[in-house]
C-alpha positions in Angstrom: 10.4 60.7 97.0 10.4 59.1 93.2 9.3 59.8 89.2 7.2 56.0 88.8 5.2 55.5 85.1 1.4 54.2 86.1 -0.4 52.5 83.4 -4.1 53.2 82.8 -6.7 52.4 80.9 -6.9 54.0 77.2 -8.5 56.6 76.9 -8.0 57.9 80.9 -4.4 59.4 81.0 -5.7 62.7 81.5 -8.4 61.6 84.4 -6.3 59.7 86.4 -3.7 62.2 86.0 -6.1 65.1 86.9 -7.8 62.4 89.9 -4.6 62.0 91.7 -3.2 65.5 91.9 -6.8 66.0 93.6 -5.6 63.6 95.9 -1.7 65.7 96.7 0.2 63.4 94.4 2.5 65.2 92.0 1.5 64.1 88.4 2.6 64.1 85.3 0.9 63.8 82.0 2.9 64.9 79.0 0.1 66.3 76.1 1.0 67.7 72.5 -1.8 69.5 70.4 -3.2 67.9 66.9 -5.4 68.9 65.0 -8.0 65.7 64.3 -9.8 65.8 61.2 -14.1 64.9 61.4 -15.7 64.8 57.9 -17.3 67.8 58.6 -14.3 70.3 61.1 -11.3 70.0 62.0 -10.5 71.1 65.5 -7.2 71.0 67.6 -8.0 68.7 70.9 -5.0 68.0 73.0 -4.1 64.1 73.5 -0.8 62.1 75.8 1.9 62.2 74.4 2.4 58.4 75.5 -0.7 56.5 75.6 -2.7 54.7 78.4 1.1 56.2 80.9 0.8 58.4 83.5 4.3 60.0 85.8 3.4 60.2 89.0 6.3 61.5 92.3 5.8 59.6 95.0 7.1 58.6 98.2 7.7 54.2 98.2 5.5 53.5 100.5 2.5 56.1 98.8 2.7 53.7 96.2 -0.9 51.9 96.9 -2.3 55.1 97.2 -2.9 55.4 93.0 -4.5 52.2 92.9 -8.0 54.1 94.6 -8.0 56.2 91.8 -10.6 54.3 88.8 -8.9 53.9 85.2 -5.7 53.3 87.2 -4.1 49.4 85.7 -0.4 49.3 87.5 2.9 50.2 87.5 5.4 50.0 85.0 7.9 47.7 86.4 11.3 47.1 85.7 13.8 44.1 86.3 10.7 42.7 88.7 10.9 45.5 90.5 7.9 49.1 90.2 10.6 51.7 87.4 11.9 54.7 88.7 12.1 57.7 86.2 14.8 60.5 87.0 14.2 63.6 87.6 16.2 65.0 85.1 14.3 62.3 82.4 10.8 64.2 83.1 12.4 67.6 83.5 13.9 67.3 79.9 10.2 65.9 78.4 8.8 68.6 80.5 11.0 71.6 78.2 11.1 69.5 75.1 7.5 69.7 75.1 8.2 73.8 75.6 9.8 73.5 72.0 7.7 74.1 68.6 8.0 71.4 65.7 7.2 73.3 62.5 8.7 70.8 60.1 10.7 67.5 59.0 12.8 67.5 55.9 13.9 63.7 55.7 15.3 61.7 53.0 17.4 59.1 52.1 15.4 57.0 54.3 15.1 53.0 54.0 13.8 50.7 57.1 16.2 49.3 59.7 18.5 53.1 59.6 18.9 54.3 62.9 18.2 57.7 63.5 18.4 59.9 66.1 16.0 62.1 67.2 17.4 65.7 66.9 14.1 67.9 67.9 10.9 67.4 70.0 9.7 64.9 72.9 12.4 62.7 72.1 15.4 64.8 71.3 18.4 62.8 71.7 16.4 59.4 71.6 17.6 56.4 68.5 15.3 54.9 66.7 15.0 52.0 64.6 13.0 53.4 60.8 10.3 50.1 60.1 8.2 51.5 58.1 8.6 54.4 55.7 4.9 56.3 53.6 5.0 59.4 51.8 4.1 61.9 54.4 5.3 59.2 57.3 8.3 58.1 59.3 7.4 55.2 61.6 10.6 54.8 64.4 10.9 51.8 66.9 12.4 53.3 70.5 14.0 50.5 71.8 14.7 52.2 75.6 11.8 53.3 75.3 9.8 49.6 74.0 7.1 52.2 72.3 6.2 52.3 68.4 6.3 56.3 67.7 5.3 58.1 63.7 7.0 61.5 62.2 4.8 63.1 59.8 5.2 65.9 57.6 1.9 68.0 57.3 
């Protein structure tokens, strides 16, 4: 059995993971808590760490079963084959989500600098600073092909 990355329709990650688990397929959708601001209130909501992705642990021969779930679009491919995620990478992601990051202090950075993330879900990953704002830094993680935003509260 291997871990694979599934690409889902936007805002379908939690539902896809739930339906896969219901089918007996081990699924993992890393979630984080975030405070959302509306005009009349603030609310703490749980959102996916990586938009439109769910990880599944399944036999290679049973990979087609995931398409029975509404919201699944395709597998993530690498070099023409479905990308296999190592067990230790999934465990590291789960462990890092147990940490709570209370504040981030960054000084002396400029666009184009390479920054190694020292805490949180992407610990140890290198990112290139693409944008710096008053309370935000945007990093491009080339290894994962994602753009993340670090916000100072």
